[in-house]
C-alpha positions in Angstrom: 7.5 0.6 16.9 6.0 2.0 13.7 6.5 5.7 12.9 3.7 7.7 11.3 3.5 11.0 9.3 0.0 12.5 9.0 -1.1 14.5 5.9 -4.3 16.4 6.1 -5.2 20.0 5.1 -7.6 20.4 8.1 -5.8 21.3 11.3 -8.5 19.7 13.6 -8.3 16.5 11.6 -4.5 16.4 12.0 -4.8 17.0 15.7 -7.3 14.3 16.1 -5.3 11.8 14.1 -2.2 12.7 16.0 -3.8 12.2 19.4 -5.4 8.9 18.4 -2.2 7.4 16.9 0.2 8.8 19.5 -1.9 7.2 22.2 -1.0 3.7 20.9 2.0 2.2 22.6 3.4 0.7 19.4 2.9 3.8 17.2 4.7 7.1 17.2 3.8 10.2 15.2 6.9 11.8 13.8 5.1 14.8 12.3 2.1 16.2 10.4 1.7 18.3 7.4 -1.1 20.2 5.6 -0.1 19.8 1.9 1.3 17.4 -0.6 4.6 19.2 -1.2 5.2 19.5 2.5 4.4 15.8 2.9 7.0 14.9 0.3 9.7 17.0 1.9 8.9 15.8 5.5 8.7 12.2 4.5 12.1 12.4 2.8 13.6 13.9 6.0 11.9 11.8 8.6 11.4 8.5 6.7 8.3 7.3 8.5 7.1 3.8 8.2 3.6 4.9 7.2 2.2 8.1 5.8 -1.5 8.4 6.7 -2.8 10.7 4.0 -6.2 12.4 3.5 -7.5 11.6 0.0 -9.9 14.6 -0.4 -7.7 16.7 -2.6 -7.7 16.9 -6.4 -6.9 13.5 -8.0 -3.8 14.6 -9.8 -2.4 16.2 -6.7 -3.0 13.2 -4.5 -1.5 10.8 -7.1 1.6 12.9 -7.5 2.1 13.1 -3.8 1.7 9.4 -3.4 4.2 8.7 -6.2 6.8 11.1 -4.8 6.5 9.6 -1.3 6.5 6.0 -2.3 9.4 6.3 -4.9 12.7 5.2 -3.3 14.8 7.7 -5.2 13.3 10.5 -3.0 14.7 8.7 0.1 18.1 8.3 -1.6 18.3 12.0 -2.1 18.5 12.6 1.6 20.5 9.5 2.7 24.2 8.9 2.8 26.0 6.3 0.9 27.1 4.6 4.1 23.6 4.6 5.6 21.1 1.9 4.6 17.8 3.6 3.5 15.4 0.7 4.1 12.0 0.6 2.4 10.3 3.8 1.4 7.3 5.0 3.4 4.0 3.1 2.8 1.0 5.3 2.1 -2.3 4.6 3.8 -5.0 6.7 2.0 -8.1 7.8 3.9 -10.8 8.2 1.3 -14.5 8.9 1.0 -14.8 7.3 -2.3 -15.0 3.7 -3.7 -14.2 4.9 -7.2 -12.1 2.2 -8.8 -10.4 4.7 -11.2 -9.1 6.7 -8.3 -8.0 3.5 -6.5 -6.2 2.2 -9.7 -4.4 5.5 -10.1 -3.3 5.5 -6.5 -2.1 1.9 -6.7 -0.1 2.7 -9.7 1.5 5.5 -7.8 2.4 3.2 -4.9 -0.4 3.4 -2.3 -0.3 0.5 0.1 -3.8 0.7 1.5 -7.2 2.4 1.6 -9.5 3.1 4.5 -12.8 4.9 4.5 -12.8 8.2 6.3 -15.6 7.1 8.6 -13.6 4.1 9.9 -13.5 3.6 13.6 -10.4 4.5 15.7 -9.7 0.7 16.1 -9.9 0.2 12.4 -7.5 3.0 11.7 -4.9 1.9 14.2 -5.2 -1.7 13.0 -4.8 -0.5 9.4 -1.6 1.5 10.2 -0.1 -1.6 11.8 -1.0 -3.8 8.8 0.5 -1.3 6.3 3.6 -0.8 8.4 4.2 -4.5 8.4 4.2 -4.5 4.5 0.7 -5.9 4.0 -2.2 -4.2 2.3 -5.4 -2.8 3.6 -8.4 -2.3 1.3 -12.1 -1.9 2.0 -14.6 -4.5 0.9 -16.5 -2.0 -1.3 -13.3 -0.9 -3.1 -12.2 -4.5 -3.5 -15.5 -5.2 -5.3 -15.0 -2.1 -7.5 -11.5 -3.1 -8.4 -12.5 -6.7 -9.2 -15.2 -5.3 -11.5 -12.8 -3.0 -13.1 -10.3 -5.8 -13.8 -13.1 -8.1 -15.0 -14.1 -5.6 -17.6 -10.5 -5.0 -18.7 -10.3 -1.4 -17.6 -7.2 -1.7 -15.4 -3.5 -2.1 -16.0 -1.9 -1.9 -12.6 1.6 -3.2 -13.1 4.3 -0.8 -13.9 5.0 -0.2 -17.6 7.6 -2.7 -18.8 7.2 -5.1 -15.9 7.1 -8.8 -16.5 4.0 -10.8 -17.0 3.0 -14.1 -15.2 5.3 -16.1 -17.5 8.3 -14.7 -15.6 7.1 -16.3 -12.3 8.2 -19.7 -11.2 5.6 -22.4 -10.5 6.0 -21.9 -6.8 5.7 -18.1 -7.2 2.5 -18.6 -9.1 1.2 -20.8 -6.3 2.0 -18.1 -3.7 0.5 -15.3 -5.9 -2.8 -17.2 -6.3 -2.9 -17.8 -2.6 -2.3 -14.1 -1.8 -5.0 -13.2 -4.3 -7.3 -15.6 -2.6 -7.0 -13.8 0.6 -4.7 -16.2 2.5 -2.3 -14.9 5.1 1.4 -15.7 5.0 0.9 -18.2 7.8 -2.0 -19.9 5.9 0.1 -20.0 2.7 3.0 -21.5 4.6 0.8 -24.2 6.1 -1.0 -25.1 2.9 2.1 -25.2 0.7 4.3 -26.8 3.4 6.9 -24.1 3.4 8.3 -21.8 6.0 6.6 -18.4 6.6 10.0 -16.7 5.9 10.0 -18.5 2.5 6.5 -17.1 1.8 7.8 -13.6 2.5 10.7 -14.2 0.2 8.4 -15.4 -2.6 6.1 -12.4 -2.2 9.1 -10.0 -2.4 10.3 -11.7 -5.6 6.8 -11.6 -7.1 6.4 -7.9 -6.3 9.8 -7.2 -7.9 9.1 -9.2 -11.0 5.7 -7.7 -11.8 6.6 -4.2 -10.8 4.3 -3.9 -7.9 4.9 -2.0 -4.6 2.3 -3.7 -2.4 0.4 -7.0 -2.1 -2.9 -5.3 -3.2 -1.3 -4.6 -6.6 -0.2 -8.2 -6.8 -3.9 -9.2 -6.2 -5.0 -7.0 -9.0 -2.3 -8.4 -11.2 -3.5 -12.0 -10.5 -7.1 -11.0 -11.5 -6.0 -9.1 -14.5 -4.0 -12.0 -16.0 -6.6 -14.6 -15.1 -4.7 -16.5 -12.5 -7.7 -16.1 -10.3 -11.3 -15.2 -11.2 -13.9 -13.0 -9.5 -16.9 -14.7 -8.2 -20.0 -14.3 -10.4 
């Protein structure tokens, strides 16, 4: 079961999201907050799998909140040495914009997915499940905007000081290209004749090497370094 924390400054929105997500048998809402600082504190205390966050606030505030939630050191501050902390919460951002600059900044901060605020209830619950599983969610419109940004050389998504593509093994490059091409782990395993668990291991190694926190950042990395190319 995936645990969810809701962040929205509108009480009716929070209530609606709570009722929707709590009604799903495989999702549990562990709390809701109205502001970024509250979200950071509550996330560190409750350690949800997913933070569903409204993206209507000022850009700098949103990015700082995402960064502080997604950074593992904030979890370590509330954990004990004997207790494994697991992965940090994954942030699903509900946004009304397809602005690539906003998306790039959020990705650098550690966002794991984007969903338009007018998404249907089924789309939202599906997105929460996908992000909780460690995969990425991104709208087609924002994908197009990100690809255009990368094509024109305006993005630099990997963390500063992270390795470039030369640090990847041949097999890791194959997996990265497949991920950037939109293949699922099962499809990658079948096409490369390897086990799905091996695919997951390769993806984890790729993310660690390039300084990415989510698959969507790895996709942007692949486009940025020319491993795959946007369609004309």
